[in-house]
MARMI-490763 format. One line per 5 residues: number of its first residue (from 1); their letters; for each residue x, z, y of N, C-alpha, C. Coordinates in pm, whole numbers, plus 50000, padded with zeros to 5 digits. Layout:
NUM	A	X,Z,Y,X,Z,Y,X,Z,Y; ...
***
This chain:
1	MLLLG	41084,68268,90862,41029,68402,90846,41139,68494,90799; 41166,68599,90874,41273,68691,90839,41211,68815,90780; 41248,68847,90657,41194,68964,90590,41304,69068,90576; 41282,69187,90630,41378,69296,90620,41305,69419,90571; 41373,69509,90504,41304,69626,90453,41399,69729,90398
6	GCATA	41359,69813,90295,41444,69921,90264,41446,69996,90135; 41555,70079,90112,41570,70167,89996,41681,70269,90016; 41673,70378,89940,41770,70486,89952,41906,70445,89897; 42010,70514,89939,42147,70477,89905,42208,70573,89805; 42286,70517,89710,42364,70603,89621,42481,70661,89700
11	QVDAP	42549,70760,89643,42663,70824,89710,42769,70720,89744; 42814,70718,89868,42913,70621,89913,43051,70683,89910; 43146,70617,89843,43283,70665,89838,43356,70627,89966; 43457,70703,90001,43538,70669,90118,43608,70536,90095; 43609,70445,90196,43667,70313,90176,43819,70319,90160
16	RAAGD	43872,70220,90091,44017,70207,90080,44054,70065,90118; 44182,70035,90122,44228,69901,90159,44171,69798,90063; 44140,69681,90116,44072,69580,90035,44154,69537,89915; 44286,69522,89929,44368,69481,89815,44322,69348,89762; 44275,69347,89636,44232,69223,89574,44083,69199,89593
21	APTGA	44026,69256,89695,43883,69239,89722,43855,69095,89763; 43731,69047,89744,43693,68915,89795,43713,68909,89946; 43729,68790,89998,43744,68771,90142,43628,68836,90216; 43659,68913,90319,43556,68976,90400,43501,69104,90343; 43551,69151,90229,43499,69271,90165,43594,69389,90183
26	TLSRA	43536,69509,90183,43613,69631,90170,43569,69700,90042; 43660,69776,89982,43630,69843,89856,43635,69994,89872; 43544,70062,89806,43549,70208,89801,43655,70250,89700; 43682,70379,89694,43780,70427,89597,43735,70397,89454; 43604,70392,89435,43552,70360,89301,43556,70210,89273
31	GHATI	43593,70130,89374,43602,69986,89355,43478,69908,89391; 43375,69975,89445,43252,69905,89483,43270,69837,89618; 43219,69714,89630,43242,69633,89749,43134,69652,89854; 43175,69638,89979,43084,69628,90093,43118,69499,90166; 43016,69415,90186,43033,69287,90255,42921,69275,90358
36	GEVPP	42957,69266,90484,42859,69245,90590,42847,69097,90624; 42826,69068,90751,42811,68929,90794,42942,68854,90778; 42934,68733,90722,43052,68648,90703,43022,68510,90761; 43126,68428,90783,43103,68292,90832,43019,68211,90732; 42943,68114,90780,42861,68033,90688,42947,67946,90597
41	SPFPA	42888,67902,90488,42957,67810,90398,43003,67687,90475; 43120,67633,90444,43172,67518,90520,43087,67393,90498; 43086,67306,90598,43021,67177,90581,43094,67099,90472; 43023,67015,90397,43092,66933,90296,43192,66839,90360; 43303,66819,90291,43408,66732,90344,43367,66585,90340
46	DPPPM	43285,66548,90244,43245,66408,90226,43094,66395,90234; 43045,66278,90273,42899,66258,90276,42842,66255,90136; 42713,66281,90122,42650,66265,89991,42649,66118,89952; 42634,66087,89823,42631,65946,89783,42525,65868,89861; 42559,65745,89896,42465,65662,89970,42344,65632,89882
51	PTQLD	42222,65641,89935,42103,65617,89853,42098,65474,89799; 42034,65459,89685,42023,65328,89621,41882,65271,89627; 41787,65350,89675,41652,65297,89694,41586,65367,89813; 41494,65295,89875,41427,65347,89993,41299,65422,89955; 41254,65507,90046,41125,65575,90031,41016,65480,90084
56	VMARQ	40989,65376,90006,40903,65266,90052,40765,65316,90093; 40702,65397,90009,40567,65446,90038,40565,65523,90169; 40661,65614,90189,40665,65693,90311,40686,65605,90433; 40773,65504,90421,40802,65417,90535,40679,65334,90572; 40616,65275,90471,40505,65184,90499,40382,65257,90551
61	TSLGT	40367,65384,90517,40251,65459,90566,40283,65536,90694; 40408,65529,90742,40446,65601,90863,40488,65509,90976; 40534,65388,90944,40585,65296,91044,40492,65176,91058; 40511,65099,91166,40428,64982,91188,40304,65013,91268; 40215,64914,91281,40092,64931,91357,39993,65018,91280
66	PEERA	39891,65072,91348,39789,65150,91276,39724,65070,91164; 39701,64940,91187,39640,64857,91083,39732,64843,90962; 39862,64824,90988,39958,64811,90877,39969,64941,90798; 39967,65054,90867,39975,65182,90796,39850,65206,90712; 39733,65171,90767,39608,65189,90692,39607,65101,90567
71	RAWEN	39657,64978,90581,39662,64887,90466,39759,64939,90360; 39869,64998,90403,39965,65054,90307,39904,65169,90230; 39830,65255,90301,39763,65366,90232,39662,65313,90130; 39590,65210,90168,39488,65154,90077,39553,65094,89954; 39660,65019,89972,39728,64958,89858,39792,65063,89766
76	AGSTP	39837,65171,89826,39901,65275,89745,39800,65353,89663; 39679,65361,89709,39578,65437,89637,39482,65348,89563; 39375,65309,89628,39274,65226,89562,39204,65139,89665; 39147,65031,89619,39073,64939,89705,38931,64991,89725; 38860,64942,89827,38720,64982,89843,38636,64954,89719
81	ALRAA	38663,64841,89651,38585,64808,89531,38609,64909,89419; 38736,64951,89404,38766,65049,89299,38706,65185,89334; 38711,65222,89461,38652,65349,89500,38502,65349,89474; 38436,65236,89501,38292,65227,89475,38262,65239,89326; 38346,65175,89243,38326,65184,89098,38345,65327,89049
86	MEEVM	38443,65396,89104,38467,65535,89065,38350,65624,89105; 38300,65607,89226,38189,65689,89272,38063,65666,89189; 38051,65545,89134,37932,65514,89054,37940,65572,88913; 38058,65568,88851,38067,65604,88709,38115,65746,88684; 38201,65800,88769,38264,65929,88739,38166,66044,88722
91	PRLEA	38067,66061,88809,37976,66176,88791,37904,66175,88657; 37875,66057,88604,37800,66049,88478,37889,66071,88356; 38018,66046,88369,38108,66063,88255,38126,66209,88216; 38109,66300,88311,38135,66441,88283,38048,66495,88170; 37931,66437,88150,37840,66485,88045,37869,66423,87909
96	EPTYV	37961,66327,87901,37992,66260,87774,38084,66350,87690; 38042,66391,87569,38123,66485,87489,38257,66429,87444; 38273,66297,87436,38401,66240,87393,38490,66199,87511; 38444,66226,87633,38522,66190,87751,38643,66282,87765; 38760,66224,87787,38884,66301,87798,38927,66314,87944
101	QSRIA	38958,66203,88008,39009,66206,88145,39015,66064,88198; 39020,66052,88330,39036,65921,88395,39160,65924,88483; 39219,65806,88502,39333,65797,88593,39341,65657,88651; 39394,65648,88772,39416,65518,88836,39550,65465,88788; 39555,65340,88748,39678,65280,88698,39690,65139,88753
106	GEPGA	39810,65082,88740,39833,64946,88786,39918,64940,88910; 39955,64820,88947,40040,64797,89063,39956,64798,89190; 40021,64825,89307,39948,64820,89433,39874,64688,89449; 39748,64697,89488,39666,64578,89505,39599,64530,89379; 39635,64586,89263,39574,64545,89135,39546,64667,89048
111	KVLEV	39497,64772,89109,39474,64896,89036,39338,64897,88967; 39334,64970,88855,39210,64987,88780,39193,65135,88748; 39073,65171,88705,39046,65307,88659,39046,65306,88507; 39142,65377,88447,39147,65391,88302,39066,65514,88262; 38973,65496,88167,38887,65605,88122,38916,65630,87974
116	FFTRD	38957,65752,87941,38995,65786,87804,38881,65859,87732; 38859,65817,87607,38763,65884,87517,38835,65915,87386; 38786,66015,87315,38851,66052,87189,38830,65946,87082; 38721,65869,87089,38693,65765,86989,38596,65664,87049; 38589,65546,86986,38492,65441,87024,38489,65420,87175
121	AEATL	38606,65403,87234,38615,65400,87380,38536,65286,87443; 38554,65164,87392,38489,65050,87456,38337,65059,87446; 38288,65096,87328,38143,65107,87311,38086,65219,87397; 38160,65328,87407,38112,65441,87486,38109,65406,87634; 38217,65345,87685,38221,65310,87827,38112,65209,87861
126	ARYTS	38080,65120,87769,37978,65017,87794,37842,65079,87825; 37819,65201,87779,37691,65266,87808,37683,65312,87954; 37800,65317,88020,37804,65370,88156,37831,65264,88262; 37910,65161,88229,37943,65059,88328,37999,64934,88261; 37981,64822,88329,38043,64696,88286,38140,64645,88392
131	DPLVV	38171,64728,88489,38260,64689,88598,38399,64660,88542; 38458,64542,88569,38590,64509,88514,38703,64595,88571; 38677,64666,88680,38779,64755,88736,38788,64887,88661; 38696,64910,88567,38696,65032,88487,38729,64993,88343; 38840,65045,88289,38893,65001,88160,38888,65116,88060
136	ARTGG	38842,65087,87937,38832,65189,87832,38966,65208,87761; 38997,65334,87729,39115,65369,87652,39078,65475,87548; 39135,65463,87428,39112,65562,87323,39234,65652,87311; 39212,65784,87308,39324,65876,87290,39300,66009,87357; 39380,66107,87316,39375,66238,87377,39276,66333,87312
141	RTQAE	39263,66450,87373,39168,66552,87330,39092,66601,87452; 38972,66648,87431,38892,66695,87544,38940,66832,87590; 38901,66865,87712,38934,66997,87765,38873,67106,87679; 38751,67083,87628,38685,67182,87543,38763,67207,87414; 38832,67106,87363,38912,67123,87242,39041,67201,87269
146	LEPVM	39100,67180,87385,39231,67237,87414,39226,67378,87473; 39121,67410,87546,39115,67540,87612,39127,67658,87514; 39060,67656,87396,39077,67769,87303,39221,67784,87254; 39292,67673,87237,39432,67680,87194,39517,67745,87304; 39493,67706,87427,39563,67766,87540,39538,67916,87546
151	RLWWD	39412,67957,87536,39379,68099,87544,39444,68178,87431; 39443,68119,87310,39499,68187,87193,39646,68222,87215; 39727,68123,87254,39871,68147,87270,39901,68226,87396; 39822,68206,87499,39840,68284,87622,39820,68433,87593; 39712,68463,87518,39683,68603,87485,39789,68661,87391
156	RLEAA	39839,68582,87297,39943,68631,87207,40069,68671,87283; 40113,68585,87373,40233,68616,87451,40211,68736,87543; 40093,68743,87603,40060,68856,87691,40063,68987,87613; 40000,68989,87496,39994,69110,87414,40132,69153,87365; 40223,69055,87350,40358,69086,87303,40450,69130,87417
161	GRPAG	40396,69139,87539,40477,69182,87652,40563,69074,87712; 40538,68949,87675,40613,68835,87729,40515,68730,87779; 40443,68758,87888,40343,68662,87936,40405,68526,87965; 40329,68421,87939,40379,68285,87959,40415,68262,88105; 40519,68182,88126,40561,68150,88261,40470,68049,88328
166	GGSLD	40395,67973,88250,40305,67873,88304,40249,67789,88192; 40147,67711,88223,40087,67627,88120,39991,67526,88180; 39959,67424,88102,39866,67321,88148,39806,67250,88028; 39698,67177,88054,39633,67098,87950,39665,66951,87974; 39733,66888,87882,39760,66745,87887,39654,66677,87801
171	TIGGA	39538,66652,87859,39427,66599,87779,39456,66458,87729; 39517,66373,87810,39549,66237,87764,39654,66242,87654; 39753,66327,87669,39853,66345,87564,39802,66423,87445; 39689,66490,87462,39626,66561,87352,39691,66691,87314; 39749,66764,87411,39819,66888,87375,39815,66989,87490
176	VEINT	39829,67115,87451,39850,67224,87545,40000,67234,87571; 40040,67254,87696,40180,67272,87730,40199,67413,87784; 40290,67489,87723,40314,67627,87763,40462,67647,87790; 40492,67692,87911,40629,67729,87947,40645,67877,87912; 40721,67907,87808,40732,68045,87761,40817,68133,87853
181	GITRA	40914,68074,87922,41004,68153,88005,41110,68227,87928; 41111,68213,87794,41210,68281,87709,41277,68177,87620; 41384,68216,87553,41455,68123,87467,41379,68101,87337; 41415,67996,87267,41353,67969,87137,41378,68085,87040; 41499,68141,87043,41531,68252,86954,41443,68373,86984
186	EFNAL	41422,68402,87113,41335,68514,87150,41192,68489,87105; 41146,68365,87120,41011,68331,87077,40996,68347,86926; 41094,68298,86851,41088,68310,86705,41087,68456,86661; 41164,68540,86732,41164,68683,86699,41028,68746,86727; 40967,68708,86840,40832,68758,86871,40732,68714,86765
191	AARNG	40742,68587,86725,40649,68534,86625,40662,68608,86493; 40786,68635,86451,40807,68706,86324,40758,68849,86333; 40783,68914,86447,40745,69054,86463,40593,69070,86469; 40524,68970,86524,40379,68981,86542,40299,68903,86439; 40369,68837,86346,40299,68766,86240,40223,68643,86287
196	WPDPL	40276,68576,86391,40209,68456,86439,40228,68342,86340; 40128,68258,86324,40145,68142,86235,40236,68038,86298; 40291,67952,86214,40375,67842,86261,40288,67748,86344; 40326,67720,86471,40243,67633,86554,40251,67485,86518; 40338,67448,86423,40344,67307,86382,40207,67262,86334
201	GEPVR	40165,67147,86381,40033,67096,86345,39927,67132,86447; 39954,67232,86531,39860,67266,86638,39890,67178,86760; 39787,67149,86840,39811,67067,86960,39871,67149,87073; 39994,67197,87053,40060,67279,87154,40207,67243,87160; 40260,67234,87282,40401,67206,87305,40460,67320,87387
206	FTFAA	40565,67382,87336,40629,67492,87405,40755,67444,87477; 40778,67499,87595,40904,67479,87666,40979,67611,87665; 41106,67606,87626,41185,67727,87615,41296,67729,87721; 41333,67848,87762,41444,67864,87856,41576,67846,87782; 41678,67802,87855,41812,67797,87798,41866,67939,87782
211	EQARA	41971,67953,87704,42034,68084,87691,42079,68132,87830; 42057,68258,87858,42091,68311,87990,42241,68303,88015; 42276,68255,88133,42417,68246,88171,42476,68385,88188; 42607,68396,88169,42671,68526,88191,42664,68561,88339; 42656,68689,88368,42633,68734,88505,42752,68713,88596
216	FADPS	42874,68718,88541,42995,68712,88624,43085,68599,88577; 43117,68507,88669,43207,68397,88633,43342,68451,88589; 43387,68556,88654,43509,68628,88617,43467,68772,88587; 43491,68820,88466,43446,68956,88430,43494,69064,88526; 43606,69041,88595,43658,69143,88686,43567,69165,88806
221	LARLV	43476,69070,88835,43385,69086,88948,43282,69195,88923; 43259,69229,88797,43156,69329,88764,43187,69463,88829; 43315,69494,88848,43351,69625,88903,43310,69639,89050; 43282,69526,89116,43251,69530,89259,43110,69580,89287; 43021,69572,89190,42880,69599,89214,42830,69714,89127
226	RSFAR	42733,69787,89179,42666,69890,89100,42558,69828,89012; 42499,69720,89063,42393,69651,88988,42387,69506,89033; 42366,69418,88938,42342,69276,88968,42216,69238,88890; 42102,69279,88944,41974,69265,88874,41929,69119,88873; 41891,69070,88755,41843,68932,88739,41711,68933,88662
231	ESMEP	41630,68830,88686,41505,68815,88611,41535,68806,88462; 41448,68864,88381,41465,68853,88236,41397,68730,88180; 41307,68668,88259,41237,68547,88216,41245,68442,88325; 41241,68315,88283,41238,68204,88378,41092,68174,88412; 41049,68192,88538,40909,68166,88572,40873,68019,88555
236	GIQLT	40748,67995,88520,40704,67857,88500,40677,67785,88631; 40642,67860,88734,40609,67801,88864,40696,67865,88970; 40761,67783,89051,40841,67832,89163,40763,67810,89292; 40718,67918,89355,40651,67906,89483,40752,67864,89588; 40705,67789,89686,40799,67725,89778,40783,67770,89923
241	GGFSG	40723,67886,89944,40722,67940,90079,40864,67963,90126; 40889,67943,90254,41025,67957,90306,41054,68098,90355; 41159,68158,90302,41202,68291,90346,41347,68281,90392; 41382,68359,90492,41519,68358,90540,41566,68499,90565; 41695,68517,90561,41754,68649,90582,41900,68644,90546
246	RVVLE	41961,68760,90541,42103,68770,90510,42120,68875,90401; 42166,68832,90283,42191,68925,90173,42333,68979,90189; 42345,69110,90199,42476,69173,90214,42498,69269,90097; 42618,69322,90089,42653,69414,89982,42697,69546,90045; 42626,69654,90012,42659,69785,90067,42698,69879,89953
251	DGCFV	42825,69910,89945,42878,69999,89843,42827,69959,89704; 42835,69830,89674,42799,69781,89542,42652,69750,89522; 42569,69765,89624,42425,69736,89613,42389,69617,89702; 42324,69517,89645,42278,69402,89723,42152,69441,89799; 42153,69418,89931,42039,69452,90015,42021,69344,90121
256	LDGGR	41903,69342,90183,41882,69255,90298,41938,69324,90421; 42011,69249,90500,42072,69303,90620,41965,69350,90718; 41993,69458,90786,41904,69504,90892,41845,69640,90868; 41839,69686,90744,41783,69817,90715,41893,69919,90690; 41860,70044,90705,41956,70151,90681,41887,70263,90604
261	GSERT	41963,70326,90513,41911,70439,90439,41785,70404,90362; 41679,70482,90385,41554,70460,90312,41480,70336,90358; 41529,70271,90465,41463,70151,90516,41526,70023,90463; 41616,70035,90364,41677,69915,90308,41584,69847,90208; 41604,69717,90190,41536,69642,90085,41641,69595,89985
266	LVMFG	41626,69639,89862,41717,69595,89756,41689,69451,89719; 41790,69384,89664,41780,69243,89630,41808,69222,89482; 41725,69139,89418,41753,69093,89283,41752,68941,89282; 41799,68881,89171,41825,68738,89167,41757,68673,89047; 41772,68540,89038,41712,68462,88930,41781,68483,88796
271	RDAQL	41715,68439,88692,41760,68462,88554,41901,68409,88530; 41936,68294,88587,42067,68234,88564,42161,68248,88683; 42132,68344,88771,42222,68370,88883,42355,68422,88830; 42460,68386,88898,42595,68425,88855,42680,68456,88978; 42756,68565,88971,42849,68598,89078,42982,68528,89055
276	AQDEE	43036,68470,89162,43164,68399,89154,43230,68410,89291; 43341,68341,89309,43407,68331,89438,43427,68185,89472; 43411,68152,89602,43432,68014,89642,43581,67991,89669; 43614,67871,89715,43754,67834,89732,43825,67918,89838; 43748,67975,89930,43808,68059,90034,43807,68206,89996
281	GYLIV	43763,68236,89874,43767,68374,89825,43645,68457,89855; 43543,68399,89920,43421,68474,89948,43339,68491,89820; 43269,68603,89811,43181,68628,89697,43055,68544,89713; 43018,68470,89609,42899,68386,89615,42810,68415,89495; 42682,68386,89510,42589,68386,89397,42541,68242,89382
286	RRANA	42548,68192,89260,42511,68053,89234,42425,68047,89108; 42362,67935,89088,42287,67913,88965,42380,67850,88862; 42404,67922,88753,42501,67874,88654,42454,67744,88589; 42325,67733,88559,42270,67610,88501,42200,67532,88612; 42276,67494,88713,42218,67436,88834,42154,67301,88808
291	REPDE	42039,67279,88873,41971,67150,88867,41992,67070,88995; 42024,67140,89103,42043,67075,89232,42182,67109,89287; 42242,67016,89363,42377,67040,89417,42387,67167,89501; 42282,67200,89581,42291,67318,89666,42292,67446,89583; 42223,67445,89466,42226,67562,89379,42364,67578,89316
296	AAGYR	42428,67465,89282,42562,67471,89223,42663,67522,89325; 42646,67483,89452,42739,67526,89557,42732,67676,89578; 42613,67732,89565,42598,67875,89577,42575,67923,89718; 42547,68051,89726,42521,68118,89854,42629,68223,89876; 42689,68221,89991,42796,68314,90027,42734,68446,90071
301	IGEAG	42761,68554,89997,42706,68684,90032,42749,68720,90174; 42648,68748,90260,42676,68783,90398,42647,68673,90498; 42618,68550,90452,42584,68443,90547,42433,68434,90564; 42388,68368,90670,42245,68343,90689,42195,68257,90574; 42086,68302,90510,42040,68234,90389,41895,68195,90395
306	FWGGP	41856,68120,90293,41721,68065,90282,41685,68061,90135; 41560,68096,90101,41517,68089,89961,41366,68066,89953; 41322,68014,89838,41181,67990,89815,41115,68114,89756; 40984,68127,89777,40913,68242,89723,40768,68243,89770; 40698,68356,89759,40751,68483,89708,40773,68480,89557
311	NGFDE	40867,68561,89511,40901,68570,89369,40872,68711,89319; 40800,68719,89210,40761,68849,89157,40869,68913,89073; 40841,69035,89030,40927,69107,88936,40842,69216,88871; 40890,69266,88757,40818,69366,88679,40889,69500,88692; 40820,69601,88744,40881,69732,88761,40928,69791,88628
316	NDAEV	40866,69748,88517,40904,69802,88387,41020,69726,88323; 41064,69618,88388,41174,69541,88333,41303,69624,88335; 41383,69610,88230,41506,69689,88220,41600,69664,88337; 41607,69539,88385,41696,69507,88498,41650,69578,88625; 41519,69582,88647,41466,69648,88767,41488,69798,88759
321	RALRA	41466,69856,88642,41490,70000,88626,41638,70033,88650; 41727,69947,88601,41870,69970,88622,41907,69957,88769; 41844,69863,88839,41869,69847,88983,41829,69973,89058; 41713,70026,89028,41667,70146,89097,41755,70267,89063; 41797,70276,88937,41882,70388,88898,42017,70382,88971
326	ACGPG	42068,70261,88993,42200,70246,89056,42195,70255,89208; 42086,70206,89268,42084,70189,89414,41968,70260,89484; 41881,70326,89410,41776,70405,89473,41641,70338,89474; 41537,70412,89513,41401,70357,89518,41378,70274,89644; 41261,70217,89655,41225,70143,89775,41181,70002,89746
331	EIMNV	41174,69920,89851,41130,69782,89838,41235,69699,89764; 41187,69595,89694,41277,69500,89627,41236,69359,89667; 41333,69277,89701,41309,69135,89729,41380,69053,89623; 41303,68973,89550,41361,68881,89451,41388,68748,89522; 41515,68721,89549,41551,68599,89621,41584,68485,89526
336	RYPGS	41585,68510,89395,41617,68413,89291,41751,68344,89319; 41748,68221,89372,41871,68145,89395,41879,68108,89543; 41928,68196,89627,41932,68166,89770,42032,68056,89800; 42014,67994,89914,42107,67891,89959,42153,67919,90100; 42259,67852,90139,42312,67863,90274,42214,67800,90372
341	ERLFA	42178,67873,90477,42090,67817,90579,42154,67693,90642; 42285,67698,90662,42354,67584,90722,42344,67462,90632; 42372,67475,90504,42372,67361,90414,42230,67314,90382; 42135,67407,90381,41996,67370,90353,41942,67275,90460; 41991,67289,90582,41942,67208,90693,42015,67076,90709
346	LPYPL	42107,67042,90619,42175,66914,90629,42076,66799,90609; 42100,66684,90670,42004,66573,90659,42004,66510,90520; 41889,66456,90482,41880,66382,90357,41965,66255,90367; 42020,66208,90255,42101,66085,90259,42027,65967,90323; 41895,65955,90297,41821,65843,90357,41817,65854,90509
351	WVFDY	41816,65975,90562,41820,65990,90707,41952,65937,90762; 42060,65966,90692,42191,65917,90736,42197,65765,90725; 42139,65711,90618,42134,65566,90598,42059,65501,90715; 41943,65558,90751,41866,65507,90865,41946,65517,90995; 42012,65629,91012,42093,65652,91133,42200,65544,91144
356	AYSRG	42263,65511,91031,42368,65409,91031,42312,65275,91076; 42197,65235,91021,42138,65106,91059,42094,65105,91204; 42036,65215,91251,41984,65215,91387,42095,65210,91492; 42217,65248,91452,42328,65252,91548,42440,65156,91514; 42421,65074,91411,42522,64976,91376,42650,65037,91324
361	LTYDA	42640,65147,91250,42757,65217,91197,42766,65200,91046; 42883,65225,90992,42892,65237,90847,42827,65370,90807; 42795,65382,90679,42734,65506,90630,42827,65625,90653; 42956,65608,90622,43052,65717,90642,43065,65754,90789; 43069,65652,90876,43082,65679,91019,42958,65751,91072
366	AWDEV	42841,65713,91021,42718,65781,91061,42722,65928,91022; 42767,65956,90900,42779,66095,90854,42874,66174,90944; 42989,66115,90975,43087,66185,91059,43030,66213,91197; 42954,66119,91251,42897,66137,91384,42792,66248,91383; 42709,66250,91280,42606,66354,91270,42671,66492,91251
371	MACYK	42774,66500,91166,42841,66629,91145,42908,66679,91273; 42965,66588,91350,43026,66628,91477,42920,66684,91571; 42801,66624,91568,42690,66674,91650,42647,66813,91604; 42635,66832,91472,42600,66964,91418,42695,67071,91472; 42824,67042,91466,42923,67141,91509,42911,67171,91658
376	RQERR	42880,67069,91738,42859,67092,91881,42738,67183,91903; 42631,67157,91827,42510,67237,91842,42536,67383,91803; 42614,67404,91698,42644,67542,91657,42725,67614,91765; 42816,67542,91830,42893,67605,91938,42801,67644,92054; 42688,67575,92066,42591,67606,92172,42489,67710,92127
381	GRTGF	42504,67759,92006,42415,67865,91958,42298,67818,91874; 42290,67689,91847,42182,67638,91762,42229,67632,91617; 42144,67672,91524,42179,67669,91382,42062,67613,91302; 42087,67586,91173,41982,67544,91082,41909,67420,91129; 41776,67423,91115,41695,67306,91149,41698,67276,91298
386	EARDA	41719,67376,91380,41728,67351,91524,41848,67262,91553; 41959,67288,91486,42077,67203,91504,42051,67064,91448; 41991,67057,91330,41965,66926,91269,41877,66840,91358; 41766,66899,91407,41670,66820,91484,41726,66774,91618; 41832,66838,91664,41897,66793,91787,41991,66676,91761
391	CITQY	42021,66650,91633,42121,66548,91599,42064,66427,91526; 41960,66445,91447,41913,66337,91361,41767,66361,91325; 41692,66252,91307,41552,66262,91267,41526,66162,91155; 41409,66173,91094,41373,66075,90992,41353,65939,91058; 41407,65835,90995,41400,65694,91037,41491,65664,91156
396	NGWDY	41502,65755,91254,41598,65737,91364,41580,65605,91439; 41455,65560,91447,41428,65437,91520,41443,65310,91440; 41484,65320,91313,41497,65201,91228,41362,65177,91161; 41293,65069,91198,41154,65049,91156,41140,64955,91037; 41240,64945,90952,41235,64858,90834,41130,64911,90736
401	VGEEM	41041,64821,90689,40936,64861,90595,40934,64771,90471; 41042,64697,90447,41048,64612,90329,41056,64693,90200; 41025,64628,90088,41029,64696,89959,41164,64682,89890; 41248,64589,89936,41380,64570,89877,41484,64649,89956; 41576,64709,89885,41685,64783,89950,41774,64684,90024
406	PPPPP	41795,64701,90154,41881,64609,90228,42028,64629,90189; 42115,64538,90228,42258,64557,90201,42307,64685,90267; 42417,64742,90217,42471,64863,90280,42501,64838,90427; 42500,64943,90508,42538,64927,90648,42676,64861,90657; 42702,64786,90762,42827,64709,90773,42951,64795,90748
411	GR	43043,64740,90669,43171,64806,90648,43174,64904,90534; 43060,64931,90470,43056,65031,90361,43101,64966,90230
***
């Protein structure tokens, strides 16, 4: 899905020679950069580490005969006897005031239903069933006990102008879990300013954001942009809809490629986004506190990109107001931590492992062969997933469904 849109432009200075500008950039007399379309991020020189375990569940439920796949699904979930026991007891448990939660536990083929009560678990369960597949457990708090605690802290954060990033009830663990989206220091300051009581002793667990990373890996990069707007809070939930486009830089303003003048869409980024330069000198945006390798690698400004969303933003946020003041009114797209479309479409290591086995290659040789195919596809005009699907697929004809990891492909 390609999203393009728009916003008004600040006064553009006459361009001057790039000088010490990032690769592919031109600079105005004021030093603000313009970067249009650039080559995609390079393919990695080396393959990703070879996997150490197989996706057993996925293989057993996708490969083999229909009967074998059905049996795998049954073993992974529950047996007919356990399903019958659940259907018999679960509807009646909802009215029990000490009932906490139920969950399926145990190894495939030997699963049971664990039923949690706040007290007297065995005696309470005995009033409902004597089925040996249903097991009593004592612990946790009921939903009715935890919901008021959740509402209390949710409302406090909302009233303080820092709504929670997310939250859930861990009834078996007996606590409310709240993702604040702010640092511990910010939370403590809010608590002191609003006179909140110490939450110690309350059934609530807070998750705090790390200290925000600095915006520029090299402070000299700040002169290139009029605004580098970032989220002020870390959201608790990341929506995973797929968005694609090309983020470019026009006289110091990040925009989606394709719009002009009032039809531009301004771009903002995630809380820990950071501007840097890659080894070839291109300007990149990366996640400073990266959790995944693709976030650490960063996105090259001007290449075809991909990001999850949609991602919200607050018009009253200081970063958003500064973005509008620097680059004009109009639509805003929060791309958070975009990635290279080319690198996003690379195959999973397990796909390469399967490819190696199906063709009698070493893992490294399989990677080299797949990368050579990618490059051929790009020369033919195919990119992203279209290129990947022309070169490699899941399993690749290797129908192994064992639970033990086989030896590495020959020669590895």
